[in-house]
C-alpha positions in Angstrom: 31.0 -45.0 -85.2 28.1 -42.8 -86.2 26.3 -40.7 -83.6 22.8 -40.1 -84.6 22.0 -37.7 -81.7 23.7 -37.2 -78.4 22.3 -40.5 -77.1 21.9 -42.8 -80.1 24.8 -44.3 -82.0 25.6 -46.8 -84.7 28.9 -48.6 -84.3 29.9 -51.6 -86.5 31.5 -53.2 -83.4 28.3 -53.0 -81.4 25.2 -55.0 -82.2 26.2 -55.3 -85.9 26.0 -51.5 -86.4 22.3 -51.2 -85.5 21.2 -48.1 -83.6 21.7 -48.5 -79.9 21.4 -46.3 -76.8 24.9 -44.8 -76.6 27.2 -46.7 -74.3 24.9 -49.7 -74.1 24.0 -52.7 -76.2 20.3 -51.8 -75.9 18.9 -51.6 -79.4 16.5 -48.8 -80.3 14.3 -51.4 -82.0 14.1 -53.4 -78.7 12.8 -50.3 -76.9 10.3 -49.4 -79.6 9.2 -53.0 -79.8 8.6 -53.2 -76.1 6.6 -50.0 -76.1 4.6 -51.0 -79.2 3.9 -54.4 -77.5 2.2 -52.6 -74.5 5.0 -52.1 -72.1 4.9 -48.8 -70.3 7.8 -46.4 -70.1 8.3 -47.4 -66.5 8.4 -51.1 -67.6 11.1 -50.3 -70.1 13.2 -48.3 -67.6 12.9 -51.2 -65.1 13.8 -53.8 -67.8 16.8 -51.8 -69.0 18.4 -50.1 -66.0 21.2 -48.7 -68.2 18.6 -46.7 -70.1 17.5 -43.3 -68.7 14.3 -41.3 -69.4 16.5 -38.9 -71.4 17.7 -41.9 -73.5 14.0 -42.8 -74.2 13.4 -39.2 -75.3 16.3 -39.6 -77.7 14.9 -42.9 -79.0 11.5 -41.2 -79.7 13.3 -38.3 -81.5 15.2 -40.8 -83.6 12.1 -42.8 -84.5 10.3 -39.5 -85.3 13.1 -38.5 -87.6 12.8 -41.8 -89.5 9.1 -41.2 -89.9 9.6 -37.9 -91.6 10.0 -38.5 -95.3 9.1 -36.6 -98.4 5.6 -36.7 -99.6 4.9 -39.3 -102.1 2.0 -38.7 -104.4 -0.9 -41.1 -103.8 -1.4 -43.7 -106.5 -3.7 -46.7 -106.6 -0.7 -48.9 -107.4 1.1 -47.8 -104.2 -1.6 -49.1 -102.0 -2.3 -52.2 -103.9 -5.8 -51.3 -105.2 
């Protein structure tokens, strides 16, 4: 098992090792997908009663950490121009 923060973990025995809210089988990707699809935070909390507002904060922190990557120089080739 790999704990990504105090509320997000990856365990090969749970959901094929994909990141989940710790102690649940709720995938981080499910939560982010619901929010990006237009669900509100209240909708997500109602749909996943085992997930707390603090868990959602951890999901956001996890997603934010994935979005932080090293700067890659802009090239025309990289954007398909």
